[in-house]
TORDOZA-336198 format. One record per residue (C-alpha): residue in one letter; x, y, z. Coordinates in steps of 0.001 Angstrom, whole numbers, padded with zeros to 6 digits, always signed. Layout:
BEGIN
AXYZ
...
END
This chain:
BEGIN
M-005098-030410-061122
P-004923-031412-057430
K-005186-028581-054901
P-001761-027618-053433
T-001159-028307-049748
R-000527-025071-047853
V-001033-025878-044155
L+001761-027740-042378
T+001730-029240-038920
H+004249-028134-036311
E+005784-031610-036204
R+006568-031655-039931
F+007756-028084-039810
R+010229-028846-037050
Q+012021-031536-039050
R+015611-030551-039847
S+018451-032056-041861
D+021644-033091-040210
A+023740-031830-043121
P+026730-029777-041886
E+025948-026832-044200
S+022409-026547-042840
A+023651-026735-039273
I+026150-023940-039912
R+023513-021716-041491
E+021158-022362-038601
L+023810-021683-035971
M+024797-018447-037698
A+021217-017187-037680
I+020582-018285-034096
R+023775-016638-032878
E+023125-013346-034622
V+019472-013089-033625
A+020225-014141-030031
H+022941-011484-029866
A+020459-008843-031010
F+017885-010124-028510
L+020346-009766-025622
H+021744-006353-026537
S+018772-004379-027853
D+016046-002688-025807
R+013818-002035-028820
P+011990-005058-030297
E+011735-003387-033721
E+015534-003337-033903
V+015693-007072-033168
F+013003-007828-035762
Q+014754-005737-038405
F+018120-007306-037641
A+016682-010822-037746
L+014914-010266-041073
E+018021-008799-042690
R+020193-011718-041500
V+017760-014577-042044
S+016086-013605-045328
P+019244-014203-047431
L+019919-017508-045644
V+016458-018893-046487
G+016303-017331-049956
A+013370-015018-049223
T+012770-012122-051601
F+011377-009937-048818
A+009908-010392-045341
S+007677-008693-042783
V+006841-008794-039079
Y+003317-007888-037999
L+002428-007207-034350
L-000985-006973-032722
D-001924-003336-032247
G-003062-003011-028614
G-006136-005033-027775
S-007573-005007-031310
D-007593-007785-033920
V-005504-005703-036297
M-001747-006194-036751
R+000562-003363-037744
L+003790-003678-039692
A+006642-003634-037147
A+009613-004484-039418
S+010267-005222-043081
C+013158-006301-045276
N+013686-005789-049046
W+010161-004691-049847
P+009776-003331-053409
E+011008+000245-053506
R+007786+001822-054759
F+005773+000433-051834
R+008103+001499-049035
P+006560+004982-048493
W+003287+003299-047464
L+004666+000533-045259
G+003914+002496-042097
Q+000200+002426-042968
M+000067-001313-043627
R-002344-003299-041455
V-003330-006983-041463
R-006511-008210-039811
V-006272-011394-037782
G-007810-014212-039845
A-007410-012400-043193
G-004868-013803-045662
P-001996-016189-044855
S-000404-013902-042233
G-003741-013233-040523
E-004626-016921-040694
A-001330-017893-039035
A-002151-015514-036160
A-005793-016573-035851
E-005078-020326-035891
R-001700-020026-034150
R+000012-022363-036590
V+002396-022186-039521
I+000899-021418-042914
E+002905-022287-046053
V+001699-021441-049536
P+003901-023235-052126
D+002232-021463-055088
L-000227-018682-054460
M-001222-018527-058135
A-002313-022170-058034
D-004278-021917-054737
P-007986-021261-055417
D-008576-020190-051821
L-006225-017241-052340
A-007559-016041-055684
D-008222-012582-054187
W-004520-012258-053377
R-003162-012973-056867
D-003184-009361-058036
V-001387-008281-054847
A+001169-011080-055257
Q+001844-010169-058891
E+002275-006505-058056
L+004618-007225-055137
G+006475-009933-057027
F+006060-013114-054960
R+004652-016568-055730
S+005050-018443-052439
L+005245-017588-048759
V+005606-018915-045255
A+003790-017212-042327
L+004604-018182-038742
P+002796-017087-035555
L+004792-015184-032935
Q+003468-016691-029736
T+004621-017597-026250
N+002932-019449-023439
R+001468-016148-022239
R+000071-014617-025412
L+000024-014148-029182
H+002128-011249-030413
G+001720-011362-034199
T+003235-013120-037222
V+006387-013119-039347
A+006049-013773-043084
F+008731-014642-045653
Y+007863-014084-049331
Y+009543-015882-052281
A+009647-014893-055924
E+009611-018512-057076
P+006975-021153-056293
G+007779-024241-054315
A+007752-025701-050832
R+010582-024921-048457
S+013081-027554-047417
A+013084-029135-043987
E+016224-027204-043066
T+014618-023898-044029
R+011476-024720-042082
G+013473-025531-038973
L+015471-022351-039272
L+012337-020216-039722
R+010734-021872-036704
I+013729-021019-034530
V+013763-017437-035797
A+010021-017088-035151
D+010430-018421-031613
Q+013238-015928-030976
M+011127-013071-032322
A+008230-014153-030100
A+010575-014143-027098
T+011699-010651-028115
A+008109-009431-028308
E+007352-011047-024937
K+010390-009379-023385
A+009291-006014-024769
A+005757-006543-023492
L+007010-007443-020015
I+009325-004418-019963
D+006446-002202-021063
E+004197-003657-018368
L+006933-003095-015800
R+007385+000499-016924
R+003658+001132-016745
A+003505-000468-013314
N+006456+001636-012142
S+004855+004754-013581
A+001556+003956-011876
L+003391+003237-008615
K+005289+006520-008890
E+002056+008431-009485
A+000411+006619-006578
N+003368+007439-004316
E+003271+011082-005351
E-000455+011181-004667
L+000051+009533-001277
E+002797+012025-000444
Q+000467+014882-001336
Q-002326+013365+000715
Y+000042+012786+003630
A+001263+016378+003437
A-002356+017555+003371
V-003185+015392+006403
V-000154+016695+008296
E-001099+020271+007484
A-004735+019677+008459
R-003623+018110+011721
R-001308+021054+012410
L-004132+023491+011767
K-006472+021446+013953
D-003963+021359+016814
E-003313+025065+016443
F-007044+025766+016447
L-007622+023591+019511
A-004775+025255+021363
N-006022+028751+020506
I-009659+028042+021258
S-008735+026299+024499
H-006804+029354+025657
E-009688+031605+024663
L-012173+029427+026540
R-010102+028951+029660
T-009788+032668+030457
P-013516+033484+030671
L-014260+030093+032217
T-011821+030816+035029
A-013656+034088+035673
V-017024+032286+035660
M-015712+029760+038181
G-014488+032625+040347
Y-017917+034245+040399
L-019524+030865+041158
A-017159+030427+044093
L-018160+033844+045416
L-021825+032933+045089
Q-021252+029586+046780
E-019524+031307+049700
E-022508+033741+049883
H-020379+036879+049632
S-023221+038463+047672
G-025842+037478+050212
P-027498+034332+051532
L-028740+031669+049088
T-031758+029477+049290
Q-031290+025699+049266
E-032383+025545+045623
Q-029928+028293+044689
R-027091+026498+046471
S-027885+023332+044516
D-027884+025268+041241
V-024523+026883+042004
V-022995+023506+042912
Q-024173+022021+039616
A-022896+025026+037651
R-019522+024828+039391
S-019319+021061+038770
A-020074+021546+035062
S-017453+024310+034896
V-014852+022028+036474
R-015585+019309+033907
L-015312+021813+031084
L-012035+023129+032469
E-010671+019580+032663
L-011566+019051+029006
I-009819+022283+028061
E-006744+021266+030035
D-006732+017896+028256
L-006887+019604+024865
L-004065+021946+025775
D-001857+019158+027104
L-002507+016997+024045
T-001677+019772+021580
K+001496+020599+023523
L+002634+016974+023312
R+001830+016908+019609
R+003899+019967+018855
G+007090+018411+020139
P+008816+016709+023057
A+007992+018271+026389
D+010543+018855+029131
L+010598+016316+031925
D+011127+017264+035533
L+012882+014135+036843
E+012937+013081+040483
E+012877+009956+042626
V+009264+008830+043098
D+008002+006351+045686
L+005703+004127+043661
V+003406+002835+046392
A+003006+006289+047915
L+002203+007737+044500
L-000355+005024+043769
R-002064+005618+047128
A-002149+009359+046556
V-003660+008926+043096
M-006270+006414+044287
D-007307+008617+047203
G-007127+011898+045344
T-009010+010989+042184
P-012663+012021+042473
G-015617+009966+041293
R-015223+006705+043267
P-018660+005107+043734
P-019641+004290+047338
G-019768+000550+046660
V-016273+000286+045172
S-013302-000642+047362
I-009740+000306+046504
H-006484-001590+047012
V-002805-000741+046456
D-000172-003447+046058
G+003553-003070+045545
P+006969-003499+047114
A+007788-001165+049959
A+010263+001627+049252
A+010277+000883+045499
T+011251+004010+043594
I+011372+005183+040003
R+013188+008176+038530
T+010679+009962+036341
D+008418+013015+036067
R+006099+012859+039088
R+003492+015274+037758
K+003126+013562+034382
L+003043+010097+035915
S+000379+011248+038393
R-001645+012663+035506
L-001347+009400+033576
L-002352+007212+036529
G-005119+009621+037520
T-006669+009242+034065
L-006649+005443+034371
V-008059+005495+037884
A-010781+007977+036909
N-011802+005666+034072
A-011881+002702+036449
Y-014124+004603+038861
K-016392+005748+036021
F-017046+002270+034628
T-017150+000310+037911
A-020435+000551+039770
A-019551-002124+042349
G-016595-004273+043211
S-013032-003005+043444
V-010256-001040+041780
T-006694-002178+042419
A-003458-000316+041717
S-000290-002406+041709
A+003405-002023+040949
T+005965-004601+039831
V+009623-003604+039815
G+012305-005230+037688
D+015976-004416+037197
D+015402-001832+034459
R+011627-001599+034024
V+008589-000909+036156
T+005054-002157+035476
L+002111-000232+036909
S-001388-001701+036634
I-004874-000368+037289
T-007410-003214+037501
D-011161-002840+037902
T-014181-005137+038046
G-016302-002874+035852
I-018217-003328+032617
G-015167-004314+030548
I-014260-003555+026923
P-014886-005759+023851
S-011699-007021+022184
E-012459-005233+018919
A-012459-001893+020776
H-009085-002340+022499
R-007233-000327+019864
V-009744+002431+019157
I-010100+003507+022779
F-006641+005112+022558
E-007704+007260+019597
E-008862+010823+020029
F-012511+011399+020929
R-013210+007658+020840
Q-015053+005533+023336
V-016384+002013+022999
D-019661+003156+021437
G-022142+005970+021317
S-024186+004680+024217
A-021119+004804+026458
T-020661+008439+025551
R-024225+009271+026487
R-024354+007149+029640
Y-020922+007778+031086
G-019892+011078+029529
G-016334+012079+028851
S-014576+013542+025824
G-012636+010476+024708
L-009310+012284+025176
G-008190+010743+028471
L-006661+007506+027155
T-005138+009318+024184
L-003391+011685+026550
A-002382+008781+028828
R-000674+006964+025944
Q+001115+010147+024870
L+002366+010681+028410
A+003525+007055+028699
R+005496+007344+025457
L+006928+010683+026515
M+008324+008962+029602
G+009862+006165+027528
G+007093+003641+028059
E+003899+002203+026638
I+000383+001463+027789
A-001703-001656+027061
V-005118-003022+027991
E-006587-006435+028774
S-010340-006531+029127
A-013504-008491+028481
P-017164-007448+028794
G-018582-008217+032219
V-015187-009153+033662
G-013383-005846+034026
S-010258-004198+032658
T-006561-003994+033421
F-004544-001102+032051
T-000790-001721+032265
V+001888+000954+031983
D+005453-000187+031293
L+008120+002417+032113
P+011904+002574+032451
R+012996+002554+036076
D+015492+005344+035453
L+014339+007749+032759
A+017672+009571+032917
G+019618+006362+032208
P+021736+005769+029079
A+018761+004665+026985
F+016813+007861+027751
P+019206+010834+027846
Q+017639+014119+028853
S+018930+017606+028228
G+017833+020838+029727
T+015828+019210+032514
END
């Protein structure tokens, strides 16, 4: 007896009759399954609904949907229809391995498997006892696949032997495609939920980390403020005693002793400046500071800052450029502090050449620039120099000294006065620090209260 044909190509399986009755049956199934697909969030409900509606239309005795279980090659039973009563208690434990039996073969080879008569197929001799016990002679197994992945198989079992008609094959193909789309939709929803859950956890973790950073920064600022106060009090007393020694109130000093006192007093002044910087920075961090607004002559202020800032090397000339009688309404003390920091930096890093302070006045804004012919700053360091305790590199710290707080404080002061600070620089060329400020800090854009 010739061996029965049980593997059909997709092209043959897609053939359909144009008979009106077949078209009506197909449309009914498509409509009902599509309705379930659109209105159900659970794929198992769609599978169950589709099996219950389609099985009677195609004459199947019972049917099953098997889905891949995670990343394994085992498929679990996801839905069933009209299984024999005595087997129903164990349906939840049913598993099919990919490649095993007609349903597993349909999944492994991703094609339709039709068995017209299982009892007459020698390749399925091991399945005859199972078929007799369950009460089926023929079956059709279809893969549930999309362009993205394989989801499982759907199998329709028939009590009588025989091949299915072209209309039935077309209907089963449409149902299988709809089930695959349902499984794909569920998989995408599950992926989206997992992604949202992971994003939520990541956001919560970031919020916790941010809160921890804010708290650590608050504690650091509080510590710096407290320690600065504690250091300033005894340091002021030390500087007082050094002044008395320098003035020889305790008796005459030798030349070597005078030199030692001068160095000690100079080191104390530098330490006091660092403490003052720390205190000012922590005050700005804790909240907006009050501004004491007044009319300020820009050129006069620039000259005073250039002349009054210590540390200018003997070989460096200074220049001040700006329109005569140009004024700005701002906080004189804070602006002087800001400009003094920039000028001190220019003096520190310029061994020869010049330092120029200039002012440009517009209708609403004022631009103040400090330009030097010093060592310059590499472009990659332009941003970090405004961070706390940062200088261009370690060698600069050792060679030129400084705490790395000056430019941080300068930027904070500029922003406090409604402006911003920027730098243009290149190694070996020099640097220009530009401060952009509102001409009238008390204007409509910068209301002040209590000042």
